[in-house]
C-alpha positions as CSV (number, residue, x, y, z in Angstrom):
1,X,-2.8,-11.1,7.8
2,X,-2.6,-10.0,4.0
3,X,-2.9,-12.8,1.2
4,X,-1.4,-15.5,4.0
5,X,1.9,-13.2,3.5
6,X,2.3,-11.8,7.2
7,X,0.7,-9.4,9.3
8,X,0.6,-5.7,8.5
9,X,-0.7,-2.6,10.7
10,X,-3.4,-0.7,9.0
11,X,-3.1,3.0,9.0
12,X,-5.3,4.5,12.0
13,X,-8.7,4.6,11.7
14,X,-9.0,2.5,8.5
15,X,-10.9,-0.6,8.5
16,X,-9.7,-4.0,6.7
17,X,-12.5,-3.3,3.8
18,X,-11.0,0.3,3.4
19,X,-7.7,-1.0,3.3
20,X,-8.2,-3.4,0.8
21,X,-9.9,-0.8,-1.3
22,X,-7.0,1.6,-1.1
23,X,-4.5,-1.4,-1.8
24,X,-6.3,-2.1,-4.6
25,X,-6.5,1.5,-6.0
26,X,-2.6,2.2,-4.9
27,X,-1.4,-1.1,-7.1
28,X,-3.5,0.0,-10.3
29,X,-2.3,3.9,-9.9
30,X,1.0,3.1,-8.5
31,X,2.1,-0.2,-10.1
32,X,0.2,-1.0,-12.9
33,X,-0.2,2.7,-14.1
34,X,3.6,2.9,-13.9
35,X,4.3,0.1,-16.0
36,X,6.2,-1.9,-13.3
37,X,6.4,-5.6,-14.8
38,X,4.7,-8.1,-12.1
39,X,5.9,-11.7,-12.4
40,X,2.9,-13.8,-11.5
41,X,2.6,-15.0,-8.2
42,X,1.1,-14.5,-4.6
43,X,2.0,-10.9,-3.2
44,X,2.1,-9.9,0.5
45,X,2.4,-6.7,2.3
46,X,5.1,-5.6,4.9
47,X,4.7,-2.5,6.7
48,X,7.6,0.1,5.8
49,X,6.6,3.5,7.2
50,X,3.5,5.4,7.8
51,X,0.9,4.4,5.6
52,X,3.5,2.9,3.4
53,X,3.9,-1.0,2.4
54,X,6.6,-3.0,0.5
55,X,5.3,-5.2,-1.7
56,X,6.4,-8.9,-0.9
57,X,7.2,-11.7,-3.6
58,X,8.2,-15.0,-2.3
59,X,11.0,-14.4,0.2
60,X,11.7,-11.1,-1.5
61,X,10.2,-7.8,-2.6
62,X,8.7,-6.7,-6.0
63,X,11.2,-4.4,-7.5
64,X,11.3,-1.4,-9.9
65,X,13.4,-1.4,-13.3
66,X,16.2,0.6,-11.2
67,X,16.2,-2.6,-8.6
68,X,14.6,-0.5,-5.8
69,X,11.7,-1.7,-4.0
70,X,7.8,-0.9,-5.0
71,X,6.4,0.8,-2.1
72,X,2.9,1.3,-2.0
73,X,1.8,4.8,-0.4
74,X,-1.6,4.7,1.1
75,X,-1.3,8.2,2.6
76,X,-4.6,10.0,2.7
77,X,-5.1,13.7,2.1
78,X,-5.5,15.3,5.5
79,X,-8.4,17.5,6.0
80,X,-7.7,21.0,7.1
81,X,-10.4,23.2,8.6
82,X,-10.4,26.7,8.6
83,X,-12.2,28.5,11.4
84,X,-14.2,26.3,14.2
85,X,-14.3,22.5,13.9
86,X,-17.5,21.4,12.2
87,X,-20.2,19.8,14.6
């Protein structure tokens, strides 16, 4: 349950603590860093895609200036191994 605003599926293999850290980092980079205006209020998340989340605000969603919804992307860089799998 994220901020009492609904349940979300965590990315595979990610703990709740890691998820909170990733959300805070994504918020700072993708919302604050992009200059998106954030009205005061209680924000929630809704699963949108693979490691992607819509930002809920009240009964709607946080929107960009162009009217499209803000999507937090928590996709982690995948590790690629060359040669044998590490032991």
